[in-house]
C-alpha positions, 0 to 999 in steps of 0.5 A: 711161420710166426718168426718168419712173418715177424722177420719180414715185418721187422725188415720192412719197418727197418727199410722204411726208417732207412728211407724216412727222408725220401718219404718226408720229401714226397709228403712235403711235395704232395702237401703243396699240390692242389686239386686233381694233381694232389689226388693223382700224385697221392695215388702214384706215391702210394702205388710206388711205395707198395711196389718198393716194399714188394720189390725189397721183399722179393730181393731179400728172399732171392738173396740178391743185393 
């Protein structure tokens, strides 16, 4: 159980590191926004990031590339 959880965490961190330039670009774009646009886009980025992590975990468990 703990080994499986560690494998999942390790894989997720590896995926995040692989996408670091995309995340930096999203963060830089978010920084230049102001007002309600910054709030809305910030929420969209966070939701998209969470969905991306969940999708990658499901893909890994199903064995599909």
